[in-house]
C-alpha positions as CSV (number, residue, x, y, z in Angstrom):
1,M,15.8,152.3,231.9
2,P,14.5,153.7,228.5
3,V,11.3,154.1,227.8
4,F,10.2,151.7,224.8
5,A,8.4,153.1,221.7
6,A,6.4,150.3,219.7
7,N,7.2,150.4,216.1
8,L,3.5,150.4,214.4
9,T,5.6,149.0,211.2
10,M,6.9,146.4,212.0
11,L,5.1,145.2,214.7
12,W,1.2,143.9,215.0
13,P,2.1,142.4,211.3
14,E,-1.4,140.5,212.0
15,I,-3.5,143.4,211.8
16,G,-3.6,145.0,208.6
17,D,-5.2,148.4,209.5
18,P,-3.1,150.7,210.7
19,Y,-5.4,152.5,212.8
20,D,-5.7,149.5,214.5
21,R,-2.3,148.9,215.3
22,L,-2.4,152.2,217.0
23,R,-5.2,150.9,219.0
24,A,-3.4,147.3,219.7
25,A,0.1,149.5,220.9
26,A,-2.0,151.0,223.5
27,E,-3.7,148.1,224.8
28,A,-0.2,146.6,224.8
29,G,0.6,149.0,227.0
30,F,2.5,151.2,225.3
31,A,2.7,155.1,225.9
32,L,5.3,155.9,222.6
33,V,5.0,154.5,219.0
34,E,7.0,154.9,216.2
35,R,5.6,154.9,212.2
36,L,8.1,154.7,209.5
37,F,5.6,156.9,207.1
38,V,2.6,158.8,207.6
39,H,2.0,160.4,204.6
40,D,0.2,157.3,203.8
41,L,-2.3,158.2,206.8
42,D,-5.2,160.6,207.1
43,I,-2.8,162.8,209.4
44,E,-6.0,164.9,211.5
45,R,-7.4,161.2,212.3
46,T,-4.1,160.0,213.2
47,R,-4.0,162.8,215.3
48,R,-7.4,162.2,216.9
49,L,-6.8,158.7,217.6
50,L,-3.1,159.7,219.2
51,A,-5.0,161.9,221.8
52,D,-7.4,159.5,222.1
53,L,-5.5,156.8,223.5
54,D,-2.8,158.8,225.0
55,L,-0.3,157.8,222.8
56,R,2.3,159.7,221.1
57,L,4.3,159.3,217.8
58,V,7.5,160.3,218.5
59,L,9.7,159.5,215.3
60,F,8.4,158.7,211.6
61,D,10.5,159.3,208.2
62,P,9.6,161.9,205.8
63,Y,8.3,160.4,202.4
64,P,11.4,158.7,200.8
65,G,10.9,159.0,197.1
66,D,9.5,156.2,195.0
67,W,9.4,153.0,197.2
68,G,8.4,150.6,195.1
69,A,11.2,151.1,192.7
70,G,13.8,150.6,195.4
71,E,14.1,154.2,196.2
72,R,15.4,154.4,200.1
73,G,14.9,158.3,200.8
74,L,16.6,161.5,199.0
75,L,18.7,162.9,201.7
76,A,22.4,162.5,199.8
77,M,20.8,161.9,196.2
78,P,22.2,164.7,194.7
79,G,19.6,166.7,191.8
80,R,16.8,165.8,194.3
81,E,17.5,169.1,196.9
82,A,14.2,170.8,195.6
83,E,12.2,168.0,196.1
84,L,13.5,166.7,199.5
85,R,13.1,170.3,200.7
86,D,9.2,169.9,199.8
87,T,9.0,166.3,201.8
88,V,10.9,167.2,204.9
89,H,9.1,170.6,204.9
90,A,5.8,168.7,204.6
91,A,6.6,166.2,207.5
92,I,7.7,169.1,209.7
93,D,4.1,170.3,209.2
94,H,2.7,166.8,209.7
95,A,4.9,166.2,213.2
96,T,3.6,169.6,214.4
97,T,0.5,168.5,214.1
98,L,1.2,165.0,215.6
99,G,3.3,165.9,218.4
100,T,6.7,164.5,217.3
101,D,9.8,165.8,217.8
102,R,12.0,163.6,215.9
103,L,12.4,163.1,211.5
104,N,14.3,160.0,210.4
105,V,15.6,161.6,207.1
106,L,16.3,158.6,204.7
107,S,19.9,159.0,202.4
108,G,18.8,156.6,200.0
109,M,20.8,154.5,197.6
110,L,24.1,155.6,196.0
111,P,23.5,156.8,192.9
112,E,25.6,155.5,189.7
113,G,28.8,157.6,189.2
114,V,28.3,159.3,192.5
115,T,30.8,158.5,195.3
116,R,29.9,158.2,199.2
117,D,32.2,161.5,199.5
118,E,29.8,162.8,197.3
119,A,27.1,161.6,198.8
120,V,28.3,162.9,202.2
121,E,28.9,166.6,201.3
122,V,25.0,166.5,199.5
123,A,23.7,165.3,203.0
124,S,25.6,167.7,204.7
125,A,24.5,170.6,202.8
126,N,20.5,169.6,202.3
127,L,20.1,169.5,206.3
128,A,22.3,172.3,207.2
129,A,19.3,174.0,204.3
130,L,17.1,172.6,206.7
131,A,17.9,172.9,210.0
132,P,16.9,176.3,210.6
133,A,13.2,175.6,210.2
134,A,13.4,172.1,211.7
135,R,14.5,173.8,214.8
136,E,11.8,176.8,214.7
137,A,9.4,173.8,214.9
138,G,10.9,172.1,217.7
139,I,11.9,169.2,215.9
140,T,15.4,167.5,215.1
141,L,16.1,166.0,211.6
142,M,18.2,162.7,212.2
143,V,20.6,160.7,210.2
144,E,20.3,157.1,210.5
145,P,22.9,154.3,208.9
146,I,21.9,151.6,207.5
147,N,23.8,148.8,206.3
148,D,24.7,147.4,203.1
149,I,24.4,143.5,203.5
150,D,20.6,144.2,203.6
151,W,20.7,147.5,201.8
152,P,23.6,147.0,199.0
153,G,25.0,150.4,198.5
154,Y,22.6,152.4,200.7
155,A,24.5,156.6,200.9
156,I,25.4,156.6,204.4
157,P,25.8,152.7,205.7
158,T,28.0,153.5,209.0
159,V,28.2,155.4,211.9
160,T,30.9,156.8,211.0
161,D,29.6,158.1,208.1
162,A,26.9,159.3,209.5
163,L,29.0,161.4,212.5
164,R,30.4,162.9,208.9
165,V,27.6,164.4,207.8
166,I,26.5,165.3,211.4
167,T,29.5,167.3,212.5
168,A,29.8,168.8,208.8
169,V,26.8,170.8,209.7
170,G,27.2,171.0,213.5
171,H,23.8,172.2,214.0
172,P,21.7,171.2,217.4
173,A,18.8,170.3,215.4
174,V,20.9,167.4,213.7
175,G,21.4,164.0,215.4
176,L,22.2,160.4,214.8
177,Q,19.3,157.5,215.0
178,F,21.4,154.5,216.6
179,D,20.2,151.3,215.8
180,A,21.8,149.1,217.1
181,Y,20.6,145.8,215.0
182,H,22.4,148.2,212.0
183,V,25.5,148.5,213.7
184,A,25.7,144.8,214.6
185,R,24.6,143.8,211.4
186,A,27.7,145.7,209.8
187,G,29.9,143.6,212.3
188,E,30.5,145.9,214.5
189,D,29.8,146.2,218.2
190,P,26.3,147.7,219.2
191,I,28.2,149.5,222.6
192,T,31.3,150.3,221.5
193,V,30.1,152.1,219.1
194,L,27.4,153.8,221.0
195,D,30.0,154.6,223.6
196,G,31.9,156.3,220.9
197,C,28.9,158.4,219.1
198,F,26.7,158.8,222.1
199,E,26.5,162.9,222.5
200,H,25.3,162.8,219.0
201,V,22.3,160.2,219.4
202,R,19.3,161.4,219.4
203,H,16.9,158.4,218.7
204,V,17.8,154.6,219.3
205,Q,16.5,151.4,217.9
206,I,16.9,147.9,218.8
207,A,16.6,144.3,216.8
208,D,18.0,141.0,217.6
209,V,20.9,140.3,215.1
210,P,20.1,137.5,213.0
211,G,16.8,138.1,211.6
212,R,16.0,141.1,213.0
213,H,13.3,139.7,215.2
214,Q,12.7,140.0,219.6
215,P,15.4,139.9,221.9
216,G,16.5,136.7,222.9
217,T,16.5,135.2,219.0
218,G,19.5,136.1,218.4
219,R,23.5,136.6,219.7
220,L,23.1,140.4,220.3
221,D,23.0,141.3,224.3
222,I,20.6,143.9,224.3
223,E,19.7,144.1,228.2
224,A,23.4,145.2,228.7
225,F,23.3,147.3,225.5
226,L,19.8,149.1,227.3
227,D,22.0,148.7,230.7
228,R,24.7,150.4,228.7
229,L,22.2,153.5,227.5
230,D,20.9,153.6,231.1
231,A,24.7,154.4,232.4
232,L,25.3,157.0,229.6
233,G,22.1,158.9,231.0
234,Y,20.2,158.3,227.5
235,G,16.7,159.8,228.4
236,G,15.0,159.3,224.5
237,A,13.0,156.4,223.3
238,V,14.1,153.8,222.4
239,G,11.8,152.1,219.4
240,L,11.0,148.2,218.7
241,E,12.1,148.0,215.4
242,Y,11.8,144.5,214.8
243,L,10.1,141.4,213.0
244,P,8.4,139.4,215.4
245,D,9.2,135.9,215.7
246,G,5.9,134.2,216.1
247,D,3.0,136.1,217.0
248,T,3.6,140.7,218.1
249,E,2.4,139.2,222.1
250,E,4.9,136.5,221.8
251,A,7.4,139.4,220.3
252,L,6.5,141.4,223.1
253,A,7.0,138.7,225.7
254,W,10.6,139.7,227.1
255,L,9.2,143.4,227.7
256,S,7.4,143.2,231.1
257,P,4.1,145.7,230.8
258,D,5.7,148.0,234.0
259,R,9.0,148.7,231.4
260,R,6.9,149.1,228.4
261,R,5.6,152.7,229.3
262,G,9.2,153.4,231.1
């Protein structure tokens, strides 16, 4: 079975301090963690704490622009290429320090007057320019489709759109972040879609639908999805990117302690 990564942005909302969430993940029995961003952390303090707790940060996202103003990434934004380059190179530096080898480069919201085809072209050109530096650092840059029900107007909303970018780039340092929640939220079957894109998958996340809570709170058969990942030979991490329904201990009860470390 896959090894699981506790998402420190969504799990333990009852713990305000981000460094204490690292401790909570270790105490809950996890060896792997992921986080939405790290630019708001003390990188050296985080590195030391990860080492002290025997945790590995497997994934984070580069700076996405002005989140408070509604920006959700820069990858597909025309005219923001230099800013994107700077943020991704900074993220590569942070990833090297923290021992992280996956970066999810958020695409952003489709600007007014920009078509999805144009956004795909911009994202492809940006990743083609950034991929060599990522590969030299041993890092994979990923495209994550995010459903346009939760995020209306997202530039890359479906796996089909993401694959257009990835195949256009055609570089080994560029792959797909597959979130079963976003696929299902868009009305597609995660297992069927997974079967059609598995060769490009470099990281996986899960949450139930609707609600984006833990497995067992919605209609997805997440155990069947995990079994399919296993049957396909997936060797990466599965991020628990869901909002706890109840406290976090209750939200992790479906995953026995022996499964948390893989």
